[in-house]
ZAKEMI-660106 format. One record per residue: x, y, z of N, C-alpha, C, O in turn. Coordinates in pm, whole numbers, plus 50000, padded with zeros to 5 digits. Layout:
BEGIN
XYZXYZXYZXYZ ...
***
This chain:
BEGIN
070801419422604070341408822525071631400022515071731387822507 072641410322519073771404422528074311399022600074721387422592 074451408222708074771408822868074151394622918074731385222972 072661396422880072351388123003072931374022908073281364022970 072991374122770073841361922731075291357522773075891347022755 075561366522821077231366822877076941361223000077691352023034 076091364223071076391365023224075431346423240075611338523332 074531344623127074011329523147075151322923154075491318123262 076141321023012077081315922984078121313023088078801302823105 078071328423176079391321123268078751312123407079491305123475 076831314123443076491305523483076411288423466076351279723553 076421287423311077151275123259078121270023228078331261623140 079061276823329080431270623324081231275223186082441273423174 080641279723110081871279022946082511290323006083661288622965 082531299123064083661311423020084481313323162083711319823233 085451311223221085821316723335086881329423357087521330923461 086961337323252087351349823227086711359123112086381357222995 086661371923215086291381323087087241392123046088221392923120 087201399922953088301408522944087151422122905086261421422820 087381431022971086151443522910087461455122896088611455322938 086871461722837087871479522759088141484922869089261486822914 086341489622954086851494123039085221496723127084171494223069 085251501423261084211499623324082781507923305081851505023381 082581519223195081651522523135081081511723033079881510323011 082071504322973081291492322826080971481122967081251469922923 080631480123074080021469223162079041467723214078401457523244 078761484923237077261483523329077251499823341078231506623368 075701505423310075231513823337075571520023488076081531223486 075361514223614075451525223693075491513323828075341501523799 075661516623945076431510624069075801498924114076461490324171 074951498024100073801485724127073801477224040073981465624078 073601479723899074391465123794074681463923826074221456523913 076511469123841077171468023835078031455023938078911446523923 077181459924040077591449924219076641435824157077181424824152 075471437424120074681426324113075321415924008075241404224045 075971418123881076891410823765078181409123830078541397323823 078911415723885080371412924012079761402624082080101390924063 078841405824166078471394924264078221379324176079061370324176 077201378824119076751364623988078091361223917078421349323916 078871370023860080171361623851081071360823910082121360523845 081181360024058081731358724153081291346824232082091340024297 080141344524227079691334524283079801321324141079521309424155 080121325824057080541314623900081761313223922082031301523895 082631318323954084081319724000084681325723829085591319323777 084151336523762084771340523684085221356223728084411364423771 086491358323712087001368923685086731380023545086401377923429 087031391423614087021400923500088151414423508088401421923603 088741413923357090201422523391089411436823258088981435223144 089521448323335089631458823258090851462223252091781460923331 090731468823109091881472523002092291485123067093211483923147 091841496323052091551504623046091751512523218092691520023246 091121510323273091641509023463092801499623523093281500323636 093171490023413094111480923441094011473523606094881471223690 092381471223606092341464323743091741451923697091651449823577 091311443623781091391426223791090591427623938090961433024042 088991418623892088841418124012089041403624080088351399324173 090071397024021090871389324085091081392024203090901384924302 091481402324194092201409424314091661418424392091401429524346 091321414124571091391417524635090571438424637089491444224643 092191441324624091861459724658091171461324502090171468224486 091801454324394091381457624292089671464724301089221475924279 088911448424354087891450824387087091460924413086231464224332 087281467824542087261479624616087411492624536086871503424558 088241489324443088581504624368087271503224285086441512124276 087161488424213086231488724116084681496224154084061504024081 084361492524262083061492924317083241510324332082341516624276 084011516324383084661531224410084411543024251083781553524238 085091536224170084831539524028083291539823992082631550223980 082751525123974081231526023953080231534523999079241538823939 080671536824132079521547624184080241562624122079501572124097 081821563524101081621577424064081221579223912081111590223857 081061569723866080511571523713079201570723705078471575923620 078791561123836077161565623844076571578423891075421582623878 077621584023951076961598224027077311606723893076371614223865 078361607623807078461614523694077461613123596077431621623507 076321600723594075401603823516074491604823542073571604223461 074291607523702072511611823756072861624923768071901632523775 074201631223774074191643823744074291652623607074141664223645 074471652623454073751650823379072691650723323072221659423251 071821631823380070831633323377070131647823434069171653123378 070701652523539069631660623622069691672523542068741679923517 071371674723489071041691923467070391690223309070241701423259 069941678723215069261678323124067651679623128066811684323051 067611671923279065911675023316065781688523332065071695023255 066411693823427066021711223436066561721423358066091732623378 067771719923243067381725323122066021722823050065881732222971 064931714323042063521712222999062641716023067061571719523016 062781716223172061661724823294062211736623298061321744623328 063061741023287063381754223195062701761323069062041771623065 062981754222989062661757522859061431752422821060871758722732 061061746022850059581738722783058561751322837057841756522752 058481756622985057151764122983057591776822889056821784122828 059031777622892059141791022782058311791322636057781800322571 058481776622618057891773722490059421772422399059481777722288 060021768822427061351763722387061481751022307062651749622344 061351742922247061211731122188061931728622020061681735621922 062461721722024063531719521904061911714721768060821709821794 062431718521648061761717721530061711705621490062551697921536 060711700521394061131687121329060971688621134060071695921092 061831681721039061301681920898060781672220895061461663420842 059391667920943058581661920880057921661320763057801673220735 057451655720685056231658620528055381671420561054581673220653 055811680120454055431693120433056221702720501055931714620514 057421695620552058431707520570059281700720616059211690820689 060831710620536062201707620544062651716320662061811722820723 064111716620700064901722420708065111733720688065791731020588 065181748120693065791756620612067221756120579067941748620646 067881765320455069081762620480069621781820433069021792520427 070731778020413071411795620427071411805620524070951801720631 071791818020522071551826220637070161822720752070331820720872 069081822620695067711817320808067851799020849066861792020866 068991795120856068831781720911068711779821020068241769421066 069141790421091068611791621258068271804121308068621815321271 067281799321427066261814321478067031812821621067721803221654 066751825421705066751823621788065471826921859064631829621773 064961827921981064131827922053063981844422144064881852722159 063151844822173063301856922264064541856822404065371864622449 063951840922438065151836222542066281830522530066771822222607 066751835222425068111830422373068461813822336069441806622317 066951812822340067081792622260067481794922106066901802822032 068431787822074068431787421904068221772321902068381763121982 067751773821761066801757621711067091761521545067731771221502 066471751621473066781747721326065301752921297064291750521364 065401760921179064351769521134063341758621034063961750620965 062331758521029061601751320926060971756820832060511767820864 060701752420692059701760320580059451751220562060051740520564 057761756520525056911751320426057121741420286056981747720182 057341730520273057301725620146056271727020041055701716520013 055921737119978055341734719853054151728219822052941729719839 055091718919761054711707619647053901695419736053161686319696 054341699119867053691689719948052891692820038052321683420093 052591706620084051561716520138050191710120124049501705820216 049851710319959048291707219916048511691419951049041693720060 048521686919948048401670119995048211670520142047371662320178 048591675420211048481676720383047181685720394046381680020468 046681698020346045391700020363044121696720296042981701220308 044751685220204043651674120143043781665220252042621662520281 044441659820320044301649520429043411657320528042321652220554 043681666920578042671672520674041231675820648040251673820718 041361681920519040131683220479038871671220481037701672520519 039701657120414039071647120397038891641120513037901634120530 039761642820606039341640520760038421647620830037641641220900 038361658020828037481667420904036031664420801034991667820857 035891659420680034421654920652034051641320726032891638620758 035021633720750034811621220806035061609920746034551599320782 036011611220629036081599320564037241597120653037901605820710 037421582120658038451577220729040061573620672040331571320554 040891573720769042661575820702042541561320611043441560520528 041941554020612042521540620482041751548520384042351550120278 040351554820395039901555020275041351564620197042061561620101 041361573520264042361588120231043731588320202044471597720176 043991573720213045151565820196045171561720000045931564619908 044021554820012043031551219855043281555219757043801552019650 042531568719842042591582519738043901584519699044061580519584 045011589619756045801596619771047031585219641047911590119569 046701571719648047261561419541046781562319444047551563519348 045681562119424044711561519338044961570619279044821568719158 045461585519320045611598419225047091599119175047511607419095 047791589719232049701582619200049921600519309050491609719248 049671602019387050511611419513051721608719539051751601619640 052811610819496054441604819611053881603919735053051611019793 054501593619768054261588619967055251598620023055721607219950 055561597720140056951600420199058001584620213057631573320246 059431589620172060131580920138059941568720312060021571820431 059741558620259059371544120343060481542720464061551541320406 060661542620575061591542120705061181525220736060241518320776 062901523520677063221510020732063131498520841064181493020872 061781493820912062471495021027062651476321048062561470320941 062881467121177062611458521179061561449721117061731440421039 059951456221187059071446221126058671456720980057461459020969 059331461320900058871470820764060141467220715061181472720753 060111459020639061471456720551061021450020386061181438920334 060281465820328059991465820173061181463520106062281468620128 060781453220002061741453819922062691464319826061961472419768 063611465519806064331477619727063461475519534063461465819458 062921487619524062141491419416060921490519469060501502119462 060001483219522058791484719567058611501719667059421507419740 057221505319626056711517019706055471513519749054391510219699 055981515419866054391511919939053301520419911052221516619865 053611532619939052781541519908051791550520039052341555220139 050741551220021050221561720162049481548520238049061539020172 049391549020372048701539820444047701545120548047881555220616 047051540320551046051547720729047141546920806047191556120888 048141538520811048281540920943049151556620969049011564121065 050181558620837050611566620793049771582020806050211591920864 048681581120748047521590220810047351594420947047511605321002 046851579421002046201582321086047631595321196047391605221266 048941588721161049841599821279050111614921221050771623821274 049361615121087049791629421037048041636721115048201644821206 046921634121084046101640721159046371642821318046271653921371 046711631521384047001634721532048361646221541048521650421655 048961649621476050541656721463049921667721488049161672721405 050171674021623049671691221584050521700521527050151711621487 051941695221521052581705021458052141709721285052751718721226 051141702621229050801710121098049951722421120050011731421036 048911724021261048841739421304049691749621315049471761621335 050821742721300051911754721377052131753421520052851760521591 051431743721552051771744921739052571734121781052781726521686 053041730821874053811719121934053411713822094053211721222190 053381702222094053391700622296055121692322319055711683722255 055331697322396056901692122455056811683622577055931684722663 057681676122576057451662422632056401653622655055941649922763 056021650022522055431640922498055941628922521055061620522533 057151624322533057971614422610058931616822661059741624622611 059141609422802060151610422914061151604522939061021595722854 062261601622999063241590823055062981589823186062981598523274 062701575723191062011572823349062921576823422062761586423497 063761571623415065531575123518067151573223492067491563023432 068061581523531069381582023478069631566923481070711564423428 068991556023525069771543023554069231532823408069851524023348 068491535823395067101527123293067721529923160068381523423078 067181543623170067331553823029066291551222926066411553122805 065161546322997064221541422912063231552322897062971559022997 062511555522760061771565522748060211556722720059851546222668 059681567222782058321565522825057421572822726057991581422660 056121570922703055641579222608054581587422802054181582022905 054591599622755053781609522914052511603022895052321598822781 051891601822953050201597223027049931606823117048811605423166 050411614323150049981625023259051541622123362051791632123430 052431612223380053371616023461054101627123479054671629023586 054171635823376055211646423385054641660023267054251657323154 054691672023313053701680323286053801686123130054831691123087 052661684723056053631684122882052921702222876051941707522928 053721705722807053261723422760052871721622612053531716122523 051261729522603051211733022439051721745922423051521756122487 052581742922299052821756422239052321763822124052821760522017 051401773522122050381778521980051951789321919052851795021981 051621787821773052391797321694054131787921716055181794021699 054121778921738055741778121774056681779621605057791784521584 055591772921500056541777721335055421776021253054411770121292 055571781221130054631785921047053341772521009053351760221004 052581780920992051171764120963050981757920844051301763820741 050591748720842050261741620694048821743320677048361747920572 047921738920795046251741120790045811749620957046281750821070 044871752720895044541765321029043951755721131043441744721111 044131762621251043981754221354042481751121400042241744121498 041171758621296040421748721340039731737821224038871729321245 040351740621111040331727721036041251714721119041131702921086 042081719121221042941710821257041851700521355041521688621363 041571712621416040161704921583039261698021486039091686021509 038721702421392037351693321326038261679821247037741668721235 039131681721216039691663921163039671658621308039061647921313 040221663321448040631655021562039261651721584039031639621586 038441658221599037091656121630036251645121535035091642121566 036871639421422036191633621370036911619621375036411608721348 038131622221413038431611621408039331607021540040361613321564 038951596721618039761598821782040511583721711039861573421729 041511582921651042411568621635043301568121757043641576821837 043501558121749044971554521888045921554821859046171553321740 046751556721935048561557421905049481551921989050571555722031 048621538822010049221533922176050301521522080050531520221960 050701515322184051931506122100051271496122043050241493122103 051501489721945050371476421885050841465721997052021465322032 049961458122045050411443422082051201435422029051341438721911 051941424322060052551415722030051991403022067051501400122176 052161393221927051501381721984052691375521900053571380321829 052091354921960052971344421930053641342521808054771337621800 052841347021691053101347221585054051363821505054441365521389 054131373321627054711386921539055591382521490055971371721535 056281387921384057311388421358058091373021297059231371021254 057441368021308057761353621252057411347921128058021338121085 056161354921046055971354220893056121362320822055541372920847 056941361220703057601370420620056961365720460056811354320416 056661379120393056791376620250057411374120156057791384520101 057751364420102059111367020015058511376119879059411378119797 057351381219844057541387919761057471402719758057431407419644 057461410819852057601423819912058501422820023059031433420057 058751413720079059641421120188059261415820329059851408320406 057811423920338057231425520447057041415920575057281403920558 056781418720657056501410020753054801410320824054151420020861 054431394620823052921398420811052341403520957052891400821063 050921412820944050511418221074049141411221057048791404920957 048341413521181047271401121218046271408821257046401420021308 044921401521228043501411521257042321401221334042841390721371 041271401921357040521392221418041241387721518041321375621538 041761395021581042581387821766041801379721845042261369321893 040031385621876039181382621913038971371421929038901364422030 038821369021791038211352221777039111345821669039991339721728 039241344921556039921331621504041151342821420040971344821300 042321349221487043601356321419043521350821275043301339221242 043741360721201043861363021067045151367720999044971379820983 045851365820972047611368820954047621373520801047241366020711 048111387820776047961390520595049241401520600049531407920701 049921402520474050841408420391050421425020425049301426820377 050801434620475050211446520510050491455320411050181467220423 051131450420295051311456820143050431452220028050601454019908 049111443620113048161440720008047051447619956046321444720051 046381453819889045511464919850044461463419928043431468619885 044391455920067043161456720142043711466820239042831472220306 045181471520269045741478620348046001494220325046161501620422 046021499120185046231508420115045471514920009045171526820001 045141503519913044641500319824045841506019694045581512619593 046991501419734047941505419587048441487619612049041483719711 048071480019511048621465119456050021465819440050651468719339 050551461919585052281460119520052411443219570053481437319584 051701440119581051461426219704050281418219683049301423119739 050041406119613049441397819600049071385619722048101378219703 049861384219837049881372419879048591369019982048211378320053 048291363219987046871357520026046861356120249047591351620337 045761362120237045401361820394045761346720419045941339020324 045881341620592045781328320578045641326920780046411331520864 044381319120798044591318420948045641309421034046251299520994 045681317021197046531311521233046581298821258047591292121277 044851293321260045551276821244046211268821171046791258121190 045971278621049046331273320893048381272420939049191263320922 048511283120984050241282221018050521271821128051621266321136 049431268921220049991256821330050171244621232051111236721235 049011244421137049201233921129050021225620986050141214120942 050501240420952052111236320848052821232120956053091220120962 053241240621056054281234321151054451220821188055491214421176 053281216221237052721205521265053261196821165054261190221194 052601195621016052971188020973054841190020923055551180320893 055301204120924056721201120902057331195121005058321188120981 056961196521111057521188121192057741171921192058721164621206 056151169621166056021150221079057141148820969058041140420974 057031154920903058041155620769059441154520803060241147320742 059701161820902061131164020875062121156020970063341154720962 061041150121080061701147421249061201132621262061531126221362 060391126821163059581111621181058691110421337058641118021433 058111098221311057551099621421057591098021543056621099221618 059031094221585059591099521698059801110121717060501110521818 059551122921668060391133821662059591146421826059911158321833 058911141721899059151146022027060141141522113060761150722166 060531128822147061671127922200062641126522127063391117822170 063091133021999064411140921887064311154021913065321160521939 063091159421910062881171721900063831178022051064921183722060 062991174522137063631179422289064831174122329065391180422418 065531161822277066801159822316067721175122230068471183322283 067341174322107067891181722028067421204522079068111214622068 066341202622118066461216922206067511221622328068201231822341 067341211022405068421207122511069761211222501070461217822577 070091203822349071831203122369071651220122296072571227722329 070731225322216071051237822154071051245422294072111251422312 070381246222369070081253422477071381252522558071691263822595 072431241122606073781238922602074481245322568075431249122636 074241249322429075421248122318074961254622205074281249722115 075591271522223074981278922081075711278621953075391279721834 076811276622019078081273721888078841263521900079651259921985 078371258021772079171247021704080591243821681081401253021670 080911233121673082301231021589082791239921473083931244121450 081671241721409081891244121237081801260121244082281267321157 080981265821381080661278421388082191283921423082851289721336 082681281721552084221280221612085211281921488086141289821474 084791273321413086321270321279086121284921227087051292921230 084721288521174084401295521062084951309821124085711317121060 084641311821212085361323621323086871323121303087671332121277 087001311921318088911311021345089811313721213090941318621202 088721307821096089371310720938089471327220908090401332720849 087951335520978087911344520943089061357121033089431367920985 089361352321152090831356421213092091356321131093021363921102 091881350021118093191341921042093401350820939094381358220944 092501351520832092521361420709092771375420728093421383520662 091951376720860092011391420905093671397020900094061406920838 094391388920972095541389721019096481389120867097151398920836 096451380220802096801375120680096631392620576097441398520504 095411395420612095171408120516095891419020563096431426320479 096001421920700096711434620750097951433220720098541443520686 098921416920722100321419020680100351421920565100871432220524 099671411520474100181420620299099531431120289099741434220171 098801439620335098631453520289100021461120353100631469420285 100441457320490101591463120559102871465220487103601475120500 103201449520365104271442020316104151449220192105211450820132 102741455820118102541461320010102951476620007103481482419912 102501483920170103141500120170104681498820186105401508320157 105141488120229106591489520234107301488220106108161495620060 106681475120046107371479719876106981488019801107541491719697 105901491919849105421508319755106271525319802106271536219745 106701522019891107841530219945109171527419905109741536119839 109881515119938111191509419862111101515919671111931522419608 109921511219637110001512919506109871529919428109841532919308 109811538119547109801551219562111041555219542111681561119455 111181551519624112851553319685113781552819563114541561519520 113391533519493114371532019356113901539919252114891542719185 112761545819193112761553619098113471567319133114051570819030 113741579419261114101586719245115561584219247116231593519202 116321572219293117341573519273117441569619108117641579819043 117381560019040116881557118892117271573518815118091573718723 116561587418864116461597318824117441605418819117811612118723 118001604518957119601605118977120771599718907121821605618877 120431587618887121761585118851121871577918714122861571318683 120831579718638120521578318468120831562418462121601556618385 119971556518571119481541118477120231534918575120221523518528 121111533818711121001526418810119621522218913118731529318959 119761514218920119181507318997117771504518901116801510718944 117501496518781116301495718686116281483718712115131480418738 117091474018719116741457018788115761458918902114571455518910 116411464118974115571463519138114131466619152113261460919218 114041483819021113081488319043111811479118998110731478819057 112201471418873111551460418833110581451718899109351450718896 111881443418983111601434119056110621440019144109581433419143 110591450119221110201456719299108331456719183107311450919222 108381460819112106761460419038106431450519032105221448719047 107431437319005106851424319023106011421619133104781421119142 106951419819220106251419219364105161431019460104661429719571 105081441719368103601445419412102321442719340101181445719376 102751435919218101491431019103101221415219190100081411919221 102141408519216101901398019303101141399619456100421390819504 101461412619523100841414219616099521421519603098621420719687 099471428119501097881427519457097041417119452096021415819520 097571407919354096631400219362096221389719479095081385319490 097181386719557097341376419704096471392619787096581390119907 096001401619779095301406519836093521407019765092491403019820 093611410919682092821407119606092001393019604090981392719535 092401381019679092171367719709091851369619818090681366719844 092681375019929092191377120053090551384220067089541379920123 090751394220004089431401520008088171393219958087051392820008 088651386919847087421374019837086801366219954085691366020007 087681361419968087951353520071086951364220226086081357720285 087061371520250086711376920371086171379720303085931368920250 085441390020221083711390720186083011378420197081911379620252 083401363720152082411352220192082401347120277081591337920289 083441350820402083631343820521082981360220594082231356220683 082941373120595082181381220645080461379320627079701382520718 079981374020501078051373520455077871360620531076671359420557 078791347720591078761341020606078481338420814077721330220867 079601350920900079771355621010078191362821031077481360721129 077801372020909076611379120936075351368720943074271371720995 075601357220888074381357620871074201345621003073081342321042 075701338721076075701333921181074841339621275073691336921310 075831350021316075531363121413073391367521428072611368721523 073291368521279071471368521261070851358521361070141361021458 071381344321307070971333221392071331331621525070631325621607 072301336321546072201336421724071391344721807070751340921905 071461355121766070551367321769069311360421764068451364121844 069141354021711067401350921699067361338121774066391334121838 068471332221762068171318321909067901326022037067001320422100 068461339222110068571338922170067121346222216066481343922319 066841354622121064971361222190064161347622191062991346522225 064981337522149063581328422155064151316022254063961304022276 064671323222283065301311522465064211306822489063681296722443 063671318022600062631313122675061491305122643060941296622713 061161309822496060271300622440060561284422464059871275322509 062331285622395062721268622349062641264022523062351252122539 062831270322620063181263622759061201259922830060981249822898 060371267322804059431268822806058791249422715058171239822763 059271251522603058791243222502059631227822568059141217422522 060581226422649061381216622692060411213122825059771202622831 060391220722903059481214022999058191211522980057731202723053 057361217022896055711216122833056021202222786055121194222814 057481195122695056841187922648057871172422757057841160422732 058531178722857058981164022964057691162622986057591150322979 056421167323013054951165923081054661154422968054381144523035 054591151722861053971144322779054371129722798055531125622801 053141121622811053421106522797054411102122687055001109922612 054551086522685055461082822590054421079022483053191079722488 055491073622357054581064422306053941074122213054171086122200 052721063222123052021073622019050931087922090050461098422044 050901080622225049831089122319050861103322323050281113822293 052061104122352052661112422356052591124822257052501137122258 052701114122171052861122922004051151129021973051061138721899 050261124822012048911129221974048771140022074048031149822060 049371138122154048781150122247049821164022192049391175122159 051091160122193051911171422132051611173721985052181182321918 051041168721957050021172321805049051179421841049161190521790 047851178221927047151181021950047241197422033046671207521991 047671197222095048311207522174049181216522166049461224722253 049701215222047051121226921975049871238821908049051234721825 049851250721946049921262921942050861271121913052081269521918 050141281421876050971292921821052241298621954053381302521931 051681297522066052451302422182053961294222168054961300522205 054111282822125055141273022091055841271221972056791263721949 055261279021897055871277121749057251284121748057901281521647 057791291321827058681302621857060141291921894061341293421870 059271279721971060671273022022060651265521913061841266921889 060271258521825060801254321701061091259021557061741254121465 060461269021569060801279021440061381292621467061191300321560 062361293721332063131312521311062231321621295061901331421361 061871316921194061151322321065059681317820959059911305820953 059161318520926058211310720850058081320520713057491331320706 058651315020631058251325720490056971320620435057001308420422 055621327020390054541322020325054261329220179053871340320145 054621318320117054581316919937053131319419939052911329819878 052191314719977050951314619985050071309020079050661307520187 048631304420083047871300720168048281286220209048211282820327 048691278120116049221263720128050311260820123050651249620159 051481272720066053351266920097053871280520177053571292420191 055151267820232055561275520321056871275920332057431267020267 057701284220402059021275720403059451277820551059151288720600 060071269020626060271267720784061501271520798062291263220756 061901279620835063511279720903063691280721062063461290321135 064271264621100063551257121213065061260721302065841268821252 065371254421432066011262121537067301257821483068311264821494 067301245921423068551246821369069321250621277070421246321242 068531260921230069271270021075069341260620995070411258720936 067941249920964067531246220861066231248320795065141249120851 066531249520639064921252320622064391238720533064811228820473 063371244520565062521232220425061091233720383060331241220445 060801228620307059331237720234058411229120292058921218020307 057071229720337055761220520387054561230220240054541240720176 053941220020255052891227420156052071216420156052341204720132 050641223720199049421218220269048331214020146047991222720065 047751198820135046861198920086045491211720027045011211119914 045271217620086043991221020059044071229220197044431225620309 043601241820145043451255120298042401248220335042591243020445 041251245620285039961245620374039861233620465039431233220580 040511220420362040831207420422041261206920574040861203720686 042231211820511043811210020654043281221720770043681219520884 042661230420757042271239720805040901234720879040651243320963 040131226820881038671217920961039371208421009039131206621129 040191201120962040661187121021041751185721111041671175021171 042511191121136043831196421188044671188821153045111192121042 045341176021209046591167621175045601158421107046071147321132 044671156821048044311142320978044801142720837044301134820757 045841151820795046511145720677047321143920728047911147620626 048051141620789049471126820818049371115420813050361108320833 
***
């Protein structure tokens, strides 16, 4: 994403020179390298590769660059081919790694490693005595026909500790909150053949050495089912009974226009969606409906209520002429990702970093001088006392300056991180803004254009105007707009607003 953004800025004429550490940092393969070089050449942009001391402005260097890129690609292809060959040899023999999933831990001590008959070495796993009964309970209930969500409810009701939650982009549970067991987590455990002591090799594969993208293996590559691979927690018969009772899917979840946009301020999670075939309903996944564990009481809401809140927020913030106003702001934003205040902030941070480095170096010199003076004092019985005291005072003053610099640096770092996240979100929504600008150009002028905008604004266009929506409840929202300004929006009545669309204006 950042590389494409760089190319776009070059096309827009914002850059005329790029400095790169090395060729390997610029592109993965010769095709990408040559394509990027040609696109940059058309824009009049040159590249300097520091490590290789080559410059695309020089014709001879351009030839050398192409040759080195081809060599780097061939090296990548060779490494990828060796890895694939190793897998093709290992997997049929049953040689694949172990994993420390719930119920298992990696062994330590003298038994930490094991060697197979073919000489393959891997980390040994051992069954966790406290977790194994929980795994067996899950499979027994699943084999009895109990749904994963109900299994999770029972475990949470009995206060059975759940595995540590892995924080991801869409799962940001606040510190101190325990999600507990969920139906999704139970479903993944039921599908996992590792619990009966078996293993499936090559569940995923790398498509090619150029893209390095991992794909779920749906028959494109051979898979190998390895029995008795490691100690079992449940019997194979029980495992197969659980599979026959529950046929849950394990595919990639669908993405909707509002996916990742709705945030819960109470627990920190991103809203999920259900009933997408009719009238989509968004809800916090930490509510009791999901796993029976009440850690969040946020209200579910219709997708149309979110769109209505966005419409009202647009109206309240940008006045009655907001169609032309927003379009102008969006076009300006598309042409300039950074404003002057952002540049000034980055310059201040750079200056402070240099100041901190210079003061740290000065402190090091003072400390060495003070140490030498103290040695002289010890040898000459008091000579150099005044110099040592002066150095001590200067060291204390230097410490104060460094503390002040560190405080300023912390504040600027926080500001820079906020801006970086903001720029990243802008880049993610770039296409949505471009589509919205083209759509708004087709709207008629005046009141008719405003009514058309309000009528046709759907969840598909929300990402063009909104970076995130914090859902306090079904009637109160906080919008973070495309220009990094936040505002609160409150609907008068959930049912009324849902039924009457924008009549509350």
